[in-house]
C-alpha positions, 0 to 999 in steps of 0.5 A, a space after each residue: 580185405 584191406 591192402 599191406 601197404 609197403 615201401 621200397 627206396 633207393 638212393 643211389 650214387 650220392 656221387 657217382 663219376 662218369 669216366 669219358 674214356 675207353 669205356 665210359 663206365 661209372 663208378 657207382 655207391 648205392 644203398 636199398 632201403 625195404 619194408 613190408 612185403 619186399 623186407 620180408 621176401 629178401 630178408 627171407 632170402 637173404 638169410 637162406 643163402 650161405 655168406 659166399 653166395 649172397 655175392 653172387 646173388 646180388 651181382 646176378 641181381 644188378 646185372 639183370 639191370 647194367 650187363 657189364 659190371 665190377 662188383 666191389 662189395 656190399 653190407 646188409 643192415 638188420 638182416 636178422 631183425 624180423 622188423 625194421 627196414 632191410 638196408 643193402 648197401 653196395 658198390 660197383 663199376 657199371 661198365 659201357 654205361 655212358 654211350 658215346 655218341 660224336 661230342 654226345 653222351 647218352 646217359 639213362 637216369 633210371 639205373 637200377 630198378 624196374 617198375 614194368 610188368 612184361 607179364 601182361 603182354 603174354 597170352 590172353 589172361 582168363 583170369 584177374 590180376 592179383 598183386 602180391 600187396 598194395 605198395 609205394 615205391 621211390 627211387 632217387 638216383 644222382 649222377 654227377 655230370 662229367 668235366 667239359 661236359 653239359 646237359 644239352 636234353 633231359 626226359 620229359 616229365 612223366 605222369 600217369 595213373 589207370 585207377 589201379 597203379 600211379 606212376 610219375 617220375 622227373 629228371 632235372 640236372 642242376 649244380 652239375 648233378 643229374 637227378 631221377 626222382 620217381 614214385 611208382 604206387 599200386 593202390 589195388 590188389 585185385 584187377 579184374 580182367 576187363 581192366 587189362 587192357 588199362 593196365 597193360 598201357 600204363 606199363 608201356 608208358 612207364 617201359 618207355 620212361 625206363 629206356 629214356 636217355 639224357 643227353 650230355 654235350 661236350 663243352 670243350 675241345 
């Protein structure tokens, strides 16, 4: 069987702003580009959803990653086309995104999207693992470092490959911006049950990376 490749890419927060005040909230402008199977599935879902309900659907999706947020609108491109890249753009305020700890701010570089598969941690499986499709997914998140703060520590780079899937991520700070870049690949669609332990170990490492935070330190009184 020939693998069908699909792609998904986020470009988030060209210039996000952290408000180091009472709410420690972050204002995001995001766009998501999807191709292949993810685009087909989401396009069908959007077509079946009345315009008035799409906001609730996207707000619920974002809330799964961010908790409390204020959704400020969205746009969808190419939803009526059966081919081509599906593009979603939206703007939202994530409340309490940055966490204060004395003179430090803790910020999770991975803002949206999760690659971990908790399914493999449930009851023992008897059947092989079958992914929907082979895919390549990339995320780029940028957060502007607020005035009066400097990067104290960033999570270490991660690169893991279990022969079925591969994952790598890197956090960098330059020119006043915290930049998180990662790529996730599924290269084999059907995985025999005797490789389940490898998959579990792989996704545990992915989950640990997704939880990591960067540390910003106050540089002014």
